[in-house]
Every structure is written in C-alpha cells, then in structure tokens.
C-alpha positions as CSV (number, residue, x, y, z in Angstrom):
1,M,0.0,0.0,0.0
2,D,1.3,3.4,-0.9
3,F,1.0,6.7,1.0
4,D,1.8,10.1,-0.3
5,Y,3.7,12.3,2.2
6,R,5.3,15.7,2.4
7,L,7.8,17.0,4.9
8,P,6.1,19.3,7.4
9,G,5.7,22.8,6.1
10,T,6.9,21.9,2.5
11,D,5.4,21.0,-0.8
12,E,8.5,19.3,-2.1
13,P,9.9,16.7,-2.6
14,A,7.2,14.2,-3.5
15,I,7.6,11.3,-1.0
16,T,5.9,7.9,-1.4
17,I,5.9,5.5,1.6
18,R,5.1,1.9,0.7
19,R,4.3,-0.8,3.2
20,T,4.5,-4.4,1.9
21,A,2.1,-7.1,2.9
22,I,4.6,-8.6,5.3
23,G,5.5,-5.2,7.0
24,G,8.4,-4.1,4.9
25,I,8.9,-0.3,4.4
26,H,10.1,1.4,1.3
27,V,10.4,5.1,0.6
28,Q,10.7,6.9,-2.7
29,V,11.6,10.5,-3.3
30,D,10.5,11.9,-6.6
31,G,10.2,8.3,-7.8
32,A,13.7,7.3,-6.7
33,P,14.1,4.7,-4.0
34,L,15.9,5.7,-0.8
35,K,18.0,3.3,1.3
36,G,17.2,3.2,5.0
37,R,18.0,1.3,8.1
38,G,15.6,0.4,10.9
39,G,12.8,2.4,9.3
40,V,15.0,5.6,9.2
41,F,15.6,7.4,5.9
42,E,17.5,10.5,5.0
43,V,15.4,12.6,2.7
44,P,17.0,15.4,0.6
45,G,14.8,18.5,0.9
46,A,14.1,21.2,-1.7
47,D,16.0,23.6,0.6
48,G,19.2,21.6,0.3
49,D,19.0,20.2,3.8
50,V,18.8,16.5,4.6
51,H,15.8,15.6,6.7
52,R,15.6,12.5,8.9
53,L,12.4,10.6,8.2
54,K,11.4,7.7,10.5
55,V,8.6,5.4,9.4
56,A,7.0,3.4,12.3
57,G,3.9,1.3,13.0
58,A,4.1,-1.1,10.0
59,W,1.8,-3.4,12.0
60,T,0.1,-1.0,14.4
61,G,-0.8,1.9,12.1
62,L,1.7,3.6,9.9
63,R,3.3,6.9,11.1
64,A,5.8,9.2,9.6
65,I,8.1,11.2,12.0
66,A,10.2,14.1,10.6
67,D,11.3,17.5,11.9
68,G,9.6,16.8,15.2
69,W,6.2,16.1,13.6
70,D,4.5,12.7,14.1
71,T,2.0,12.2,11.2
72,A,-0.5,9.4,11.2
73,L,-0.7,7.9,7.7
74,E,-3.5,5.5,8.6
75,P,-5.8,4.8,11.6
76,R,-4.2,2.9,14.5
77,V,-4.8,-0.8,14.4
78,P,-6.6,-1.9,17.6
79,L,-5.0,-4.4,20.0
80,W,-7.3,-7.2,19.1
81,A,-6.5,-6.9,15.5
82,R,-2.8,-6.9,16.2
83,I,-3.2,-10.1,18.2
84,L,-5.0,-11.7,15.3
85,V,-2.4,-10.5,12.9
86,F,0.5,-12.0,14.8
87,L,-1.4,-15.2,15.8
88,P,-0.4,-17.2,12.6
89,L,3.3,-16.3,13.2
90,L,3.3,-18.8,16.1
91,L,3.6,-21.3,13.3
92,V,7.2,-20.3,12.7
93,V,8.2,-22.9,15.3
94,G,6.7,-25.5,12.9
95,G,9.6,-25.6,10.5
96,L,9.6,-24.3,6.9
97,V,6.0,-25.2,6.2
98,G,4.8,-23.6,9.5
99,A,6.9,-20.4,8.9
100,T,5.6,-20.1,5.3
101,L,1.9,-20.5,6.3
102,G,2.5,-18.2,9.3
103,V,3.9,-15.4,7.3
104,I,1.1,-15.7,4.6
105,G,-1.5,-15.8,7.3
106,A,-0.1,-12.7,9.1
107,A,0.1,-10.8,5.9
108,L,-3.5,-11.6,5.0
109,N,-4.6,-10.6,8.5
110,G,-2.7,-7.4,8.3
111,V,-4.6,-6.4,5.1
112,I,-7.9,-7.5,6.6
113,G,-7.2,-5.6,9.9
114,R,-6.7,-2.3,8.1
115,S,-9.6,-2.8,5.6
116,P,-12.8,-0.7,5.8
117,L,-14.9,-3.8,6.4
118,R,-17.3,-3.8,9.3
119,L,-15.7,-4.8,12.7
120,A,-17.6,-8.1,13.0
121,V,-16.6,-9.1,9.4
122,R,-12.9,-8.3,10.0
123,V,-12.8,-10.3,13.3
124,V,-14.5,-13.4,11.7
125,A,-12.2,-13.2,8.6
126,M,-9.0,-12.8,10.6
127,V,-10.0,-15.7,12.9
128,L,-10.7,-17.9,9.8
129,V,-7.3,-17.0,8.3
130,A,-5.5,-18.0,11.5
131,A,-7.6,-21.2,11.7
132,V,-6.9,-22.1,8.1
133,A,-3.1,-21.4,8.5
134,I,-2.9,-23.6,11.6
135,G,-5.1,-26.3,10.1
136,G,-3.1,-26.3,6.9
137,W,0.1,-26.7,8.9
138,L,-1.3,-29.7,10.8
139,G,-2.7,-31.3,7.6
140,I,0.5,-30.9,5.7
141,G,2.6,-32.0,8.6
142,A,0.5,-35.1,9.0
143,A,0.7,-35.8,5.3
144,L,4.5,-35.4,5.3
145,T,4.8,-37.6,8.3
146,G,2.6,-40.2,6.8
147,V,4.8,-40.2,3.6
148,G,7.9,-40.5,5.7
149,S,6.5,-43.2,7.9
150,A,5.0,-45.3,5.1
151,R,8.3,-47.1,4.4
152,V,8.9,-49.2,1.4
153,S,8.1,-52.9,1.9
154,Y,11.2,-55.0,1.7
155,A,10.8,-58.5,0.4
156,T,12.4,-61.5,2.1
157,G,16.0,-61.9,0.9
158,T,16.5,-58.2,0.4
159,C,19.9,-56.9,1.7
160,L,20.0,-53.5,3.2
161,E,22.7,-50.8,3.8
162,G,22.2,-48.1,6.4
163,I,20.4,-50.1,9.0
164,T,21.6,-50.8,12.5
165,S,20.1,-51.5,15.8
166,S,19.9,-47.8,16.4
167,T,18.5,-46.8,13.0
168,D,15.5,-44.5,12.9
169,I,13.7,-46.1,10.0
170,V,11.3,-43.2,9.6
171,S,14.0,-40.6,9.0
172,Q,16.8,-42.8,7.7
173,A,15.3,-45.2,5.2
174,P,17.9,-47.9,4.4
175,K,18.7,-48.6,0.8
176,T,18.7,-52.0,-0.9
177,V,22.0,-53.4,-2.1
178,D,23.4,-56.5,-3.8
179,C,23.9,-59.2,-1.2
180,G,27.3,-60.0,-2.6
181,T,28.6,-56.6,-1.4
182,A,29.2,-55.6,2.2
183,H,25.9,-54.7,3.9
184,D,24.3,-54.1,7.3
185,G,21.4,-56.5,7.3
186,E,19.2,-58.9,5.4
187,V,15.4,-59.4,5.5
188,V,14.9,-63.0,6.7
189,G,11.1,-62.8,6.8
190,T,8.0,-60.6,6.8
191,F,4.5,-61.0,8.1
192,N,1.3,-58.9,8.5
193,L,-0.8,-58.3,11.5
194,D,-4.6,-58.3,11.5
195,P,-5.7,-55.4,9.2
196,A,-8.8,-54.9,11.3
197,A,-7.0,-54.6,14.6
198,A,-6.5,-51.4,16.6
199,Y,-3.1,-49.9,16.9
200,P,-1.4,-52.0,19.6
201,G,1.3,-49.5,20.5
202,D,5.1,-49.9,20.3
203,T,5.1,-52.5,23.1
204,G,2.4,-54.6,21.4
205,L,4.2,-54.5,18.0
206,Q,7.5,-55.4,19.6
207,S,5.8,-58.3,21.3
208,A,4.3,-59.5,18.0
209,A,7.7,-59.2,16.4
210,G,9.2,-61.3,19.2
211,Q,6.8,-64.1,18.4
212,G,6.8,-63.8,14.6
213,C,10.4,-63.2,13.7
214,P,12.3,-66.1,15.4
215,P,10.6,-68.9,13.5
216,R,11.1,-67.0,10.2
217,F,14.7,-66.5,11.1
218,A,15.2,-70.2,11.7
219,A,13.5,-71.1,8.5
220,Y,15.6,-68.7,6.5
221,V,19.0,-69.0,8.1
222,G,18.8,-72.6,9.0
223,I,19.4,-72.4,12.7
224,D,17.4,-71.5,15.8
225,F,17.7,-67.9,16.7
226,T,18.8,-68.7,20.2
227,A,21.8,-70.6,18.9
228,S,22.7,-68.1,16.2
229,R,25.5,-65.6,16.1
230,L,23.3,-63.1,14.5
231,D,20.7,-60.7,15.9
232,I,17.2,-59.7,14.7
233,L,16.0,-56.2,14.2
234,P,12.2,-56.0,13.8
235,V,11.1,-53.1,11.6
236,I,7.6,-52.2,12.9
237,P,5.1,-49.6,11.5
238,T,4.7,-46.3,13.2
239,Q,1.3,-45.2,14.4
240,V,0.9,-42.9,11.4
241,A,1.8,-45.8,9.1
242,W,-0.6,-48.1,10.9
243,Q,-3.4,-45.6,10.5
244,A,-2.5,-45.5,6.8
245,G,-3.0,-49.2,6.5
246,T,0.5,-50.6,7.0
247,R,0.5,-53.9,9.0
248,E,3.8,-55.4,7.9
249,I,6.6,-56.3,10.2
250,S,10.0,-57.1,8.6
251,C,12.6,-59.2,10.4
252,V,16.1,-58.1,9.6
253,A,19.2,-60.2,10.5
254,L,22.3,-58.3,11.3
255,T,25.5,-58.9,13.3
256,T,25.6,-58.4,17.0
257,D,28.8,-56.3,16.9
258,G,27.8,-54.0,14.1
259,T,30.2,-55.5,11.5
260,K,29.2,-55.9,7.9
261,L,27.7,-58.9,6.3
262,T,29.0,-60.3,3.0
263,G,26.9,-62.7,1.1
264,S,23.4,-63.9,2.0
265,V,22.7,-65.5,5.3
266,K,20.1,-67.7,3.8
267,G,20.8,-71.3,4.8
268,S,24.2,-70.3,6.3
269,G,23.5,-71.7,9.7
270,R,25.2,-68.7,11.3
C-alpha cells in the first residue's frame, strides 16, 4: 500500500511511503528509492537540507516522523487486530511449512485488519485466516509424516545398507544393495498383522515381532535364533503408518557387533 507524504511545512519533494504485505517499508523521493535502516531514511529536501524521516507502525498503524512532527498515515490498528495479525506467526516454530503459512496468514490478516470492512466481518475473517493457517500446517505435517512413515516394503531376501540396531527407520530409510557386497542387514522374513486390529502401540508391536520373527529367522537362516551368532532387528510400522493401513513387520538379520555382512545369510546356519 502506498501513502503520499510531504515533509512538514513543505510542498517538495514528493515522497511515497510503501508498506508491503509482510510489513516491509520502502520510501521513494520523486520516484527514486531511498536506502534506509531500521525504518529511518535521509530525505534530501528542496531547501538543500537532509531531513531524517522515521517510518514506524508497520503493523500497528503507519506513522511518519520528521522534523519533530508525528504524522499518522492511517488509523491505529486496535490491539485485538494486532493479536490476530500475529497469531499465525506462532507457526514459525513448525519448520519451513509452518513459517511459510504463518507469514502468509499474518500478511493476510494485516490487510484485513486495516480494511474498511465492518468490525464483525474483520474479526471473523481474521480468525478464519488464522484457523486455516494452523489447520493447513497440521494437515501438511500429518501428510508429510505419513509419507515419511509409510516405508517401502522389503521382500524376504533383500539386503540393506544403512540399517543398524539404532537406526530410525522413519528418517533414515535404508537402501537395498546386492547381497554380494558388504551390507548391514538382510530381511529374513516378513509377516502382516490383523488389518482390522486397533493400533497395539510400540510395546504390542515389539511383542508381535518377538513371536513372529524367530521362526522366520530359523526357516531362512537354517538355525534356531537362540543358537545363532546373528541378531534380529524388527522393523515395525509407526502409528501414522498403521493408520494409513501398514500392518507389515519385517525381520532383519544383522551382526551383534555391528560388523558388515558379506553374502546372503540364507541357509548359512550362522
């Protein structure tokens, strides 16, 4: 939004003060942009003097202060409107998506708060903008989490690199490699839980893995797990993945000391 301004008691120069939707301030003198810092600009006057112009209130009601005069360029934004303007900015703690939605929401509410709409309309519109911004962040966050949590299904016999007993499968998805190369683990079996069951929690899933993985390990490796030199890492679905329909548990064989495997463990009796 642009505002025409003159230094107090003068007709020149022609000054334009521009406020951007996100609160940025730009000043032009006779069409030429001025550089400023902290909202303070040095304006060359027609009398040859340099006048110090301070522009304040980008969010509370724009004011121009020069030569001891404080000139209101627009009505002061009431406290309730300022609160609603800044409310979406709370989303900046929500990462890039939250920050983006927060800035957009604050900019929209800034425009609405200064508009000539009736008070009730402005309040409802600003509340809706804040609600949409927050809801959008929650929805996008859930979708992204769901994508990250819905891991790729690994078939039995798949060898994996980048998986250890401390691997966070959600954020560090292992990659498949040829079993003839050095690798961290090998899928020795998979099984699915009841698709109609409620989410059993991490403890329930670990218990199911403790029952389902050892027999699959024995059938694949050729030795009972209790007598083996290998360990089992069960890869279980997260709650988000469960809600998205994932019921598969993968049983991954890996060494107990973190050393690499070379070749398949199938039928090795290790």
